[in-house]
N, C-alpha and C positions, 0 to 999 in steps of 0.2 A: 153426562153420557160418557161412557168407557170408548177408548180407543179400540181400534180393529185389533184382534188378537187371534184370528182364525187365518190361515194360509190358504192359498187357492186349492190345493189337492183336498184339504180338509172340508172346505167349502162345498166343493162339488159332491163329495162322499156324503155329506149331511143333506144337502140338497136333494140328492138321487134317492137316498134312503128314506127320506121324510116323505118323498112324493109316493115312493113304493108302498108306504105304510098307510098314506092316505086313500091310493087306489085300494088297497085291500080292504080297509075299514068301510069304503064306500060300496064293496061288493057284498057286505054282510046284510041279511035279512034282518035280523034283529040284534040291535046293539044293546049288550050289558056294560056292566060298571068297567069291565076290563078293555072292552072295544073303545069306550069312550077316552079311558086313559091313554090308549094307543093313540087317538085322534090328537089330544092334548100334546103328547111327545112328539108326534110327526109335524104339528104345527110349529113347536117350538124348533125342530130340525131345520124347517125350511125357512123359517126367519133367521136362524144362525147362518144358513148358507147365503141368504139373500144380502143380509147386512154385515155379515163378517165379524159378527160379535158373539160372545158366549159368556153369559152371567156367572155360570159354573168355572169356566177356566178363570175367568177374573178373579173370584174368590180364591181358587187354588194356586193363582199367579202362574197359570201357564200361558204362554204365547208361541202358537205354531208357525206365525207369521215372519216370513223371512225377508230381506232386503228385495230379493228377486219379484217376489210378489207385488211390490210397489204400494206406496200408500199406507204402509203399516206404521210409521212411524208416528208419535202422537202429535197432536196439533199443536203448533207452537204458540197459538193465540191464546191459549189457556195458560195459567200459571201453574 
């Protein structure tokens, strides 16, 4: 598993935006392929916000987690 790479502010933005998209998608009467894609992206954003991990940021080697966020350092039990 990857270490945390999202700061608290980014987590909050992703969580709120993901929830907003999920609410919007739930209001749709007929879901087409684009709406289902929005649900998939929204679910990924909510999970990013909950677990503080983004695999795209991991691949791009981006880390927005600062020391002030706490718990962002890699776990020392893994080599």
